[in-house]
C-alpha positions as CSV (number, residue, x, y, z in Angstrom):
1,M,-25.8,32.1,19.6
2,D,-24.0,30.0,22.2
3,P,-20.2,30.3,21.9
4,K,-20.0,26.6,21.5
5,P,-21.7,25.0,18.5
6,S,-25.1,23.4,19.2
7,M,-24.8,19.7,19.9
8,T,-27.2,19.3,16.9
9,F,-24.3,20.4,14.7
10,I,-21.4,18.4,16.1
11,D,-20.9,15.0,14.5
12,K,-23.7,15.7,12.1
13,P,-23.7,16.5,8.4
14,V,-23.5,20.1,7.4
15,I,-23.5,21.9,4.1
16,P,-22.0,25.1,2.7
17,G,-23.7,28.2,4.1
18,D,-24.5,26.6,7.5
19,V,-23.5,28.9,10.4
20,I,-22.1,26.8,13.2
21,L,-20.6,29.4,15.5
22,D,-21.0,33.1,16.5
23,V,-17.6,34.5,17.7
24,S,-18.8,38.0,18.7
25,A,-19.1,36.9,22.3
26,M,-15.8,35.0,22.3
27,M,-13.3,37.9,22.6
28,D,-11.0,36.0,25.1
29,Q,-10.9,32.7,23.3
30,T,-8.8,31.5,20.4
31,I,-10.6,29.3,17.9
32,K,-8.8,26.9,15.7
33,L,-10.5,26.2,12.3
34,G,-9.6,23.2,10.2
35,G,-10.6,22.4,6.7
36,G,-14.1,23.2,5.4
37,L,-14.7,26.2,7.6
38,Q,-14.1,29.9,7.3
39,Q,-14.7,33.0,9.4
40,D,-17.0,35.6,7.9
41,H,-17.1,38.6,10.3
42,D,-18.5,37.3,13.5
43,T,-19.6,33.9,12.3
44,I,-18.0,30.6,11.4
45,T,-19.5,29.3,8.2
46,V,-19.3,25.9,6.5
47,I,-17.7,26.0,3.0
48,K,-17.5,22.3,2.3
49,A,-20.1,19.6,2.9
50,G,-19.2,16.9,5.4
51,I,-19.4,16.1,9.1
52,L,-18.7,18.8,11.7
53,R,-16.1,17.7,14.2
54,F,-15.0,19.3,17.4
55,S,-12.1,18.5,19.8
56,E,-11.5,20.2,23.1
57,P,-10.8,22.9,23.9
58,N,-11.5,24.9,20.7
59,K,-10.8,23.1,17.4
60,Y,-13.5,22.7,14.7
61,W,-13.2,21.1,11.3
62,I,-15.3,19.5,8.5
63,E,-14.6,15.9,7.9
64,S,-15.2,15.0,4.3
65,S,-14.9,11.7,2.5
66,H,-13.4,11.6,-1.0
67,K,-12.4,8.6,-3.0
68,R,-9.9,10.7,-5.0
69,F,-6.9,12.0,-3.1
70,I,-5.5,15.4,-3.8
71,P,-1.8,15.4,-2.7
72,T,-0.7,18.2,-0.3
73,V,2.8,18.9,1.0
74,G,3.1,17.3,4.4
75,D,0.5,14.6,3.9
76,T,1.5,11.1,5.0
77,V,0.5,8.4,2.5
78,L,0.6,4.7,2.0
79,G,1.9,4.0,-1.5
80,I,2.4,1.0,-3.7
81,V,5.5,0.7,-5.8
82,V,4.5,0.4,-9.5
83,D,7.8,0.9,-11.2
84,K,11.5,1.4,-10.4
85,R,14.2,3.3,-12.2
86,A,17.8,4.0,-11.6
87,D,17.2,7.2,-9.6
88,S,13.6,6.8,-8.2
89,F,10.7,4.5,-7.5
90,F,7.3,5.3,-9.0
91,V,4.5,5.0,-6.5
92,D,0.7,4.8,-6.7
93,I,-0.8,7.1,-4.0
94,K,-4.4,7.1,-5.3
95,G,-3.9,10.6,-6.7
96,P,-4.4,12.1,-10.2
97,M,-0.7,11.2,-11.0
98,V,1.7,8.6,-9.8
99,A,4.3,10.0,-7.3
100,F,8.0,9.5,-7.4
101,L,10.3,8.6,-4.5
102,P,14.0,9.4,-5.1
103,V,16.4,6.6,-4.1
104,L,18.2,9.1,-1.9
105,A,15.1,10.2,0.0
106,F,15.9,8.0,2.9
107,E,17.9,8.5,6.1
108,G,21.6,8.3,5.3
109,G,20.6,7.6,1.6
110,T,23.6,7.1,-0.7
111,R,24.1,5.4,-4.1
112,R,25.6,2.5,-2.2
113,N,22.6,1.7,0.0
114,I,19.6,2.1,-2.3
115,P,16.5,0.3,-0.9
116,K,15.6,-2.8,-2.8
117,Y,11.8,-2.2,-3.2
118,E,10.1,-4.5,-5.6
119,V,7.0,-3.7,-7.6
120,G,4.0,-4.2,-5.3
121,A,5.9,-3.1,-2.1
122,L,3.8,-1.1,0.3
123,I,5.6,2.0,1.7
124,Y,4.7,4.7,4.2
125,A,6.0,8.1,3.0
126,R,5.6,11.8,3.3
127,I,4.7,14.2,0.4
128,V,7.4,16.9,0.1
129,N,6.4,18.4,-3.3
130,A,3.0,18.6,-4.8
131,N,3.0,21.2,-7.6
132,T,-0.1,21.2,-9.9
133,G,0.5,19.3,-13.1
134,M,3.6,17.5,-11.9
135,N,4.2,14.1,-10.3
136,P,4.2,14.5,-6.5
137,E,7.5,13.9,-4.8
138,L,7.8,11.6,-1.7
139,S,10.3,11.1,1.0
140,C,10.8,8.4,3.6
141,M,12.2,10.9,6.1
142,D,10.7,13.3,8.6
143,A,11.4,17.0,8.5
144,S,14.6,16.5,10.5
145,G,16.0,13.9,8.0
146,K,15.3,10.8,10.2
147,A,13.5,7.7,9.0
148,A,11.0,7.9,11.9
149,E,8.1,5.6,11.1
150,F,8.6,5.9,7.3
151,G,9.6,3.1,4.9
152,L,8.6,-0.4,3.9
153,L,5.6,-1.9,5.6
154,K,6.0,-5.7,5.9
155,D,3.4,-8.3,6.5
156,G,0.1,-7.1,7.9
157,Y,-3.0,-6.1,6.0
158,M,-3.7,-3.0,4.0
159,F,-7.2,-1.9,3.1
160,E,-8.7,1.1,1.3
161,S,-10.7,3.7,3.1
162,S,-12.1,7.2,2.4
163,T,-9.9,10.2,3.0
164,G,-12.4,11.3,5.7
165,L,-11.9,8.0,7.7
166,S,-8.1,8.5,7.4
167,R,-8.3,12.0,8.8
168,M,-10.5,10.7,11.7
169,L,-8.0,8.0,12.5
170,L,-5.2,10.6,12.6
171,S,-7.1,13.2,14.6
172,S,-6.0,14.4,18.0
173,P,-7.0,13.4,20.7
174,T,-7.0,9.8,19.6
175,C,-10.4,8.8,18.1
176,P,-12.5,6.4,20.2
177,V,-12.2,3.4,17.9
178,L,-8.4,3.4,18.2
179,E,-8.3,4.3,21.8
180,G,-10.7,1.5,22.7
181,L,-8.8,-1.1,20.6
182,G,-5.5,0.0,22.0
183,K,-6.6,-0.7,25.6
184,K,-7.1,-4.4,24.9
185,L,-5.1,-5.3,21.8
186,A,-1.4,-4.9,20.7
187,F,-1.2,-3.9,17.1
188,E,0.6,-1.6,14.7
189,I,-1.2,0.8,12.4
190,A,-0.1,3.2,9.6
191,V,-2.7,5.6,8.2
192,G,-2.3,7.4,4.9
193,L,-4.3,10.5,4.2
194,N,-4.7,9.1,0.7
195,G,-7.3,6.7,2.0
196,R,-5.3,3.6,2.9
197,V,-4.8,1.9,6.2
198,W,-2.3,-0.8,7.2
199,V,-2.7,-2.9,10.3
200,N,-0.4,-5.6,11.7
201,A,-0.5,-7.7,14.9
202,E,0.9,-11.0,16.2
203,H,-2.3,-12.9,15.6
204,P,-4.3,-12.8,12.3
205,S,-7.6,-12.7,14.3
206,S,-6.5,-9.4,15.9
207,I,-5.7,-7.9,12.5
208,I,-9.1,-8.8,11.2
209,L,-10.9,-7.4,14.3
210,V,-9.0,-4.1,14.2
211,A,-9.6,-3.7,10.4
212,N,-13.3,-4.5,10.7
213,A,-13.7,-2.1,13.6
214,I,-12.0,0.7,11.7
215,M,-14.0,0.1,8.6
216,N,-17.3,0.1,10.6
217,S,-16.5,3.3,12.4
218,E,-16.7,5.9,9.7
219,S,-20.4,6.7,10.0
220,L,-20.5,6.4,13.8
221,T,-20.4,9.2,16.4
222,P,-17.6,8.9,19.0
223,V,-20.0,7.4,21.5
224,Q,-21.2,4.8,19.0
225,Q,-17.6,4.0,18.1
226,K,-16.9,3.3,21.7
227,I,-19.9,1.0,22.1
228,M,-19.1,-0.8,18.9
229,V,-15.5,-1.6,20.0
230,E,-16.7,-2.8,23.4
231,R,-19.1,-5.2,21.8
232,L,-16.5,-6.5,19.4
233,L,-14.0,-7.1,22.2
234,D,-16.6,-8.7,24.4
235,R,-17.6,-11.1,21.6
236,V,-13.9,-12.1,21.2
237,N,-13.3,-12.6,24.9
């Protein structure tokens, strides 16, 4: 088998049991496997149905779409405040249980400067605890204790997506739909692995265009994404 997966596999649906790679002839190469794949002796096998994705030089993963989000430590999420208590906010993250965000889980957080988040507020946060059977715990700080990009998201437009689309938007290198839009438009975006996307821009028309392009991109190959974005931008111009 060719050391690189056949192009008939990449960006196509695969199912558990499919063999996408033979590593017996790849002694000098390091392969990075993402979710949905496992190595079985000399072969790389699919263990979760989805779309096989590949990024240069050597990363492979299965992109799956789920409506229900299973929280994992380190995931970034877009959450909606549903209740507030003296010591924490309760946040809907589309998971099996609501998450809680301690009032001190912010850069420089003290009892004197508790954020004034109202019910319905949209926040960008990071999952720091996700034990089974317990409410996930959130933080609005990065691993070094800085606010970074986390916190309240004001204005803009939030829409629901699948978890697979969210992972595509966060993939590296930048996915074609965001790369193409970013060359022509100025906008902000926050992507939650829980299947929510927030977009903001100076003009409402730009927000609508970016949101529509993203929502239309999930079932498209990278080449199709690029063509779709070019057509949308040409239509606007």
